[in-house]
C-alpha positions in Angstrom: -31.3 -67.7 -40.5 -32.6 -67.3 -37.1 -30.5 -66.4 -34.1 -27.5 -65.3 -36.1 -27.8 -61.8 -34.6 -28.1 -63.3 -31.1 -25.0 -65.4 -31.7 -23.0 -62.4 -32.8 -24.2 -60.5 -29.8 -23.1 -63.3 -27.5 -19.7 -63.5 -29.3 -19.2 -59.8 -28.7 -19.4 -60.5 -25.0 -17.3 -63.6 -25.1 -14.6 -62.3 -27.4 -13.1 -58.9 -26.7 -13.8 -56.8 -29.7 -12.9 -53.4 -28.3 -10.0 -51.7 -30.1 -10.1 -54.4 -32.7 -9.0 -53.3 -36.2 -10.9 -54.4 -39.3 -8.1 -56.7 -40.2 -8.1 -58.3 -36.7 -11.9 -58.6 -36.9 -11.7 -60.3 -40.3 -9.1 -62.8 -38.9 -11.2 -63.5 -35.8 -14.4 -64.0 -37.9 -12.6 -66.3 -40.3 -11.2 -68.4 -37.4 -14.6 -68.5 -35.8 -16.3 -69.5 -39.1 -14.0 -72.5 -39.2 -15.5 -73.5 -35.8 -18.9 -73.1 -37.3 -18.0 -75.4 -40.3 -16.7 -78.1 -37.9 -19.8 -77.9 -35.8 -22.1 -78.1 -38.9 -20.2 -81.2 -40.1 -20.4 -82.9 -36.7 -24.1 -82.1 -36.5 -24.7 -83.5 -39.9 -23.0 -86.7 -38.7 -25.4 -86.7 -35.8 -22.8 -86.2 -33.1 -23.9 -84.9 -29.8 -23.5 -81.2 -29.0 -21.3 -82.1 -26.0 -19.0 -84.3 -28.2 -18.8 -81.6 -30.8 -17.7 -79.0 -28.2 -15.1 -81.3 -26.7 -13.7 -82.3 -30.1 -13.6 -78.8 -31.5 -12.0 -77.4 -28.2 -9.2 -80.0 -28.6 -8.1 -78.4 -31.8 -9.0 -74.8 -31.2 -6.5 -72.0 -30.3 -6.7 -71.0 -26.6 -7.7 -67.4 -27.5 -10.8 -68.7 -29.4 -11.7 -71.4 -26.9 -14.3 -69.2 -25.0 -16.3 -68.8 -28.2 -16.5 -72.6 -29.0 -19.5 -73.4 -26.7 -21.4 -70.4 -28.0 -20.8 -71.2 -31.7 -21.4 -74.9 -31.3 -24.5 -74.2 -29.3 -25.7 -71.8 -32.0 -25.3 -74.5 -34.7 -27.2 -77.0 -32.7 -30.2 -74.6 -32.4 -30.6 -74.6 -36.2 -33.0 -76.8 -37.9 -31.3 -79.6 -39.8 -32.6 -78.2 -43.1 -30.7 -75.0 -42.3 -27.5 -76.9 -42.3 -27.7 -77.3 -46.0 -27.5 -73.6 -46.5 -24.4 -71.5 -46.3 -24.1 -71.2 -42.5 -20.5 -70.2 -42.6 -21.1 -67.5 -45.2 -24.0 -66.1 -43.2 -21.9 -66.1 -40.0 -19.0 -64.4 -41.8 -21.2 -61.7 -43.2 -22.8 -60.9 -39.8 -19.5 -61.2 -37.9 -17.6 -58.8 -40.3 -20.5 -56.4 -40.3 -20.6 -56.1 -36.5 -19.6 -52.6 -35.3 -18.9 -52.3 -31.5 
């Protein structure tokens, strides 16, 4: 999938990853992957990107809120055919593999 690396790079800037243990990273990646899932579902339902961001922010923990616009924006850059693939799994793989 295109731009996954770019999204991970942006997330590393938006979410502090310094001094993060592997367990903390796995928990953060899992939580962020849920945001990805919600964004994919909203995109498949043809909701606007702005509406998706607003809806997801309403239910997202404050510590993850800065990553919502980046993650939702990433999902909305994907081709609709890419949404049928395992976007969450690809994100999790890349996120967990990131080494600061």
